[in-house]
C-alpha positions, 0 to 999 in steps of 0.5 A: 261512822257515816253521818247523814246530818253533817251539822251535829250540835249541842245544846245545853241550858243550866240554872244554878241557885247556890247558897254559901255561908262562912264563919271564919275568915277564908285564908289565902297562901301568897307565892312570894317572888324570886329575889331578883325581882327588882332586876327584871322590873327595871328591864321593862319598858313601862311608863305606867302608875297602878293603883290597883292594889290598895291597902285597904282593898277587900278581897272576894275569895275565889270559891266563896263569892264572900269578900274577906280583908284579912287574908293572911294564912294557909288554905286551900287558896293559893294566889300568884301575884302579878310580879310572878308574870313580870318575873317570867321574863320573855314569856308571851305565855301565862301557862309557863308561870301557872306550871311552876305550881305543885297542884297544876298536872302537866297538860297542853301547852301552846307548843303541843303538836299532837295533839295541838291547837296552839292553845294552853290548858291548866289541869289541876291535880291531873283529873282534867282540863275539863274538870278545872274551871277558869274563870276572869274577874270570878265570871266565866271566859270564852273557850276554844273547843265544845268542851268549854275549855279556856286558852290561858294565853288568850288572857293578857298578862300585862293585865293580871292582878292576881291568880287565885287557885283553889284546888279543894274543888268549887263544884258547889259554887260553879258546877261540874266543871269546877270539880278539880278546882278553879283557877281565877284571873283577877285583873287590875281595875284601876290602871293608869298611864301607858304601859308597853311590854315587848320581848324576843325569845329564841333557843340557845341554837339561835332558832324557836324565836318568839316575838311578843309585844303588848300596849296597855293604856288606862285612865281614871276620870272624874275624880277616880270614879271611873276608869277605862283600860285597853290592852292590844297584844301580839304574839308570834312563834317561829316553828322548830322541827323535832328533826333539828334537835339530836334528842327528837331526831329519832322516834323511840321504841319500847319493847315494854320489857321494863327497859328504857325506851331506845332510839330506832324502829318507829312505825310499820306503815312505811313509804316502800309498801309492806305486804304480809300474806300467809305463804308469801314466805315460802313462794318467795323462798324468804321464809317470812310472810311480811315483806316490804320493798325497800329498793323496789325489791322485796325482802323481809321487812325488819322493824330495827332497819326498815321501819319509818322514822316519823319523828323529824318532820314533827314541830317541836315548837309549833308556829303560831300568831295570836292577836289579843284586844281587851278592854274594860271600863267600870264607873260608880255612879254612886255607892249603889250602882256601878256599871262595868263592862268587859270586852274582848277580842282574839284571832289565834292562827297556828299550824300543827304537823305530823308525819305523812298519813299511814293508811293500812287495813286497820285504818277506820273506814265508813262503819268499819276499816279498809279491809284486805288489799287487792293485788293485781299478780301480773302488775308491772309495778312487781318484778318477775320473781315476785309476780311469779311468787303471786302466781302460786298464791293465785289458787283460783286463777283469776289474776288476782291475790288478796293481801289480808295485812298491809301498810303504806305511807304516803310521803309524796303527798306531803306531811299531814298539816293542820290549819286553824284560824281562830276568832273569838269575842266575849262581851260582858256587862253587869252592874254591882253595888251597895243595897243597905244593910251590910248587903252587896249585889253583882249582876251581869251578862256574858256573851262569847263566841268562838268560831274556828275555820280548820283546814287540813292538807296531806290527807288520803281519800280511801275510795280514790287509793282503793281505786287507784291500787286495784289495776288491769291492763286495757289494750286501748280499744275498750277491752280490760284484763288482769292478764297481758294482752299478747303483742302489746308492749308491756301486755297493754296499758296499765289503769284503774280497774273501776270504770267510773274511777278511770273516768274521774281521772284515776291514776294507778298507785304503785305503792311497792318500793321507795318514791315510786308513787307517780305525780299524777297518783299522788294528786288523785288520792290526796285531799284537803278537808275543812272543818268549821267549829262554832261554840257559844256561851251566854250566862246571866247571873245575880249574887247578894252577899253579906260579909258580916250578917251577924257577930258569932261572939267568944272571937268566933268573928262575923258570919258571911252569907252569898246568895246566887242564881245563874243561868247558863246556855252552851251550844256548839256546831261542827260542820265537816266536809263531805270526806270527813263526815262520811269518813272516807279520809285517812290522815289527820281527820281518822 
């Protein structure tokens, strides 16, 4: 699609005002750690004293904002304790723990290659990650894209005290992005000591290494009235290609007959080039109109043997480097004023890789598709027999034949590679306290910003590709013709037909035969592309709660109430380069 303004912005401001009241205690389900928790904990390198969990601690129920000290039975709230993350030995990724919950559906993980991005998201009940709200300490977290979806692995696992998972929906409290539910990460608030975490994992074949290291430092001060906690972590993951495993080495085909998928076949966009011209089978004597050029000689295209196996060059595990720094502080001036702050910085660098760019008559181009390909009948790229067959199809004798259906894969340009360098930060400042008569308040402001510099390689400029495949002869004296010049070796020099393209360095592209594309032509049609993406969120909110407004009597317990107001502004901007914005690209951006 043609885009006149390369900078697209999405701006939204939201004001939410909510009231909630509860008479009965909200209840929770605790996920019990496996029996070998002692062995795993003894294996950790840890010097710490964690006072975050106290027997009399009140728990603010996710989805209600009302604190209750008596959570002890089943309800829509599932609680995953910090022990679950400790027991997942060698796991640098939070999603590995959450994906074990039955209410979490499979979605993008940090090893996803297509689509990828090196992010991990959570999808409750299969409704979608964009409808599952992720919170940290009951507040929104920094997102990685314009859909305001959170990358779970930017939340430091060593700082997690527990995770509340609400699958009953909480849109009345948080908005429409909580229709599927809420995943609320509660961080440790009173960590004291030094804790070092580290792990090295690899596959049973000795590759796919993941190196993870983290250092947590916390200190209480002023007789426990204040606490400062700092975390710094680094994760490096090595790549593994699909071709390095027997189960993923070959593309799977599905005939959609009910039979299981089978190995073989692949993509009809092939590196040896493929043409489908009505009457070509009769003209060549092969009896098939769909022909390719494997070995440089035209023959009938047979999917089972000639299709391109795109699987081996794809990542089975994507490479990644991730840095996370988080700081938290809180201080009790008195029971009425308790300021707090949270600071986070994230740098996430990840690559994804797909097979070389496929390009055909159906590839998107401008406001439509590329369409037919123009062939020079007398092109030296074709055998004499194939030239003679094309002459029978050149009914107007102009030296050209149109191929309505064709395909090619630019393997000599290289695979499609996507490099994301994503920087994000989040700043939270707030104050909470007791305002008397059983009422508490909590007011805060958050600013979060993510900037992603995305670089793409292995793309093909469509205009350059079309110019390079439309050829004619030159006699060297300024004359050009689709027909050979008599008396000149080879009929003259093959050049690009478009004068402007020739002046810009166009080199004729031989896409008919395996590895026949010259280095000059590959350089001419190949392009890199750049996307700059920026997303930001601002939130100001205030909540007033009373956990026991009055006693209902007759064993009904106390009635609690929560009143709150929230202002939220979200903005996003995508700045593609000239190729991406104009649609003049085949590959990662198509």
